[in-house]
C-alpha positions in Angstrom: 0.0 0.0 0.0 1.4 3.4 -1.0 1.0 6.0 1.6 1.6 9.7 1.0 1.5 12.6 3.5 -0.1 16.0 2.9 1.3 18.1 5.8 0.4 21.7 6.7 -0.8 24.0 9.4 -4.3 24.3 7.8 -5.3 27.4 9.7 -8.1 27.1 8.4 -8.5 24.3 5.8 -9.1 26.1 2.5 -10.7 25.1 -0.8 -7.1 25.0 -2.1 -6.3 22.4 0.5 -9.4 20.4 -0.4 -8.3 20.4 -4.1 -4.7 19.3 -3.3 -6.0 16.5 -1.0 -8.5 15.3 -3.6 -5.9 15.2 -6.4 -3.2 13.7 -4.1 -5.6 10.9 -3.0 -5.8 9.7 -6.6 -2.0 9.2 -6.6 -1.8 6.8 -3.7 -3.7 4.2 -1.7 -3.7 6.1 1.5 -3.3 9.8 2.0 -2.5 11.2 5.5 -3.5 14.8 6.0 -1.1 15.8 8.8 -2.1 18.8 10.8 1.3 20.0 11.9 2.3 22.2 14.8 4.6 24.7 13.2 6.4 26.8 15.9 7.2 29.4 13.2 3.5 30.1 12.8 1.1 31.3 15.4 -2.2 29.5 14.5 -5.5 31.1 15.4 -7.3 27.7 15.6 -6.2 25.0 18.0 -4.8 21.7 16.7 -8.1 20.0 17.5 -10.1 22.6 15.6 -7.8 22.3 12.6 -8.2 18.5 12.6 -11.9 18.9 12.9 -12.1 21.3 9.9 -9.9 19.0 7.7 -12.1 16.0 8.6 -15.3 17.9 7.9 -14.0 19.1 4.5 -12.7 15.6 3.5 -15.3 13.3 5.1 -16.8 12.2 1.7 -13.4 11.2 0.2 -12.1 7.7 0.5 -8.6 6.8 1.3 -7.9 9.9 3.4 -7.0 10.0 7.1 -6.6 13.2 9.1 -4.2 13.3 12.1 -2.2 15.8 14.1 1.5 15.6 14.4 4.0 17.5 16.6 7.4 16.2 15.6 9.6 16.4 12.5 7.9 15.5 9.3 10.7 13.0 8.5 9.7 11.1 11.7 6.1 10.8 10.5 7.4 9.8 7.0 9.4 7.0 8.6 6.7 5.9 11.0 4.0 5.6 8.3 6.4 4.1 5.8 5.4 6.9 3.3 6.6 7.0 -0.2 6.2 10.8 -0.7 5.0 14.0 0.8 2.6 16.2 -1.2 2.8 19.9 -1.2 0.7 22.4 -2.9 2.2 25.4 -4.9 0.5 28.7 -5.4 3.4 30.8 -6.6 7.1 30.9 -7.5 7.9 31.9 -3.9 6.1 28.7 -2.8 8.3 26.7 -5.1 11.5 28.2 -3.7 10.3 27.5 -0.1 9.2 24.0 -0.8 12.4 23.1 -2.7 14.4 24.3 0.3 12.3 22.3 2.7 12.5 19.2 0.5 16.2 19.4 0.4 16.5 19.9 4.2 14.2 16.9 4.7 16.3 14.8 2.3 19.4 15.7 4.4 17.6 14.2 7.4 16.2 11.2 5.6 17.7 10.4 2.2 14.7 8.4 1.0 12.4 11.4 1.6 10.5 12.4 -1.6 8.4 15.4 -2.2 5.7 15.9 -4.9 4.8 19.5 -5.7 1.3 20.0 -7.1 0.4 23.3 -8.5 -3.0 24.6 -7.3 -5.9 25.5 -9.5 -5.5 28.9 -11.0 -8.7 30.1 -9.4 -7.4 29.3 -6.0 -3.8 30.6 -6.5 -4.4 33.8 -4.5 -6.2 32.3 -1.5 -4.3 31.6 1.6 -5.2 30.8 5.1 -4.0 34.2 6.3 -6.3 35.9 3.7 -9.2 33.8 4.8 -8.6 34.8 8.5 -8.3 38.4 7.5 -11.5 38.5 5.5 -13.4 36.6 8.2 -12.1 38.9 10.9 -13.7 41.9 9.2 -16.9 40.1 8.4 -16.3 39.5 4.7 -17.6 36.6 2.7 -15.3 33.6 2.8 -17.7 31.2 1.1 -15.5 31.1 -2.1 -12.4 30.3 0.0 -13.5 27.5 2.3 -15.8 24.5 2.1 -19.5 25.0 3.0 -18.8 22.3 5.7 -16.7 24.8 7.7 -17.6 28.3 6.5 -20.0 29.1 9.4 -17.6 27.4 11.9 -14.6 29.5 10.7 -16.6 32.8 10.8 -18.0 32.0 14.3 -14.6 31.0 15.8 -12.8 34.1 14.3 -15.6 36.4 15.5 -15.4 34.9 19.0 -11.6 35.5 19.1 -12.1 39.0 17.8 -14.5 39.7 20.6 -11.8 38.5 23.1 -9.1 40.7 21.6 
């Protein structure tokens, strides 16, 4: 069984993430969507919330499992006997960052492979930070996130806004 990993912070899970997961799932037998705890990022949503959102968005797709992970990606790769990691690309700067990360991971684990999938052109300018910003100011995020989580994202961001 070929297992691939689609890692990310997914804060929140966007339509671009859904698209990459759907396409990646066709390339393997088992896709692990790994909600990572990235210390360089300061997520608005908790790990549990991010796992919930990914599961809600992907619930109708077969061969996909969502989990959280709080160690090096190469450790998960080794633990799950993965054959590759899937990363989505929106821009040239994404390519540069992902190429650097892939090289660093290969230094840690020589059999580490990365597959870069370009996102759909209509989703190329949507990022989790843009979604959070639009939701924070009460804008319409329905074209950026799945209907399964749109209301949830808006509600949680407005609750956090009220606390700030």
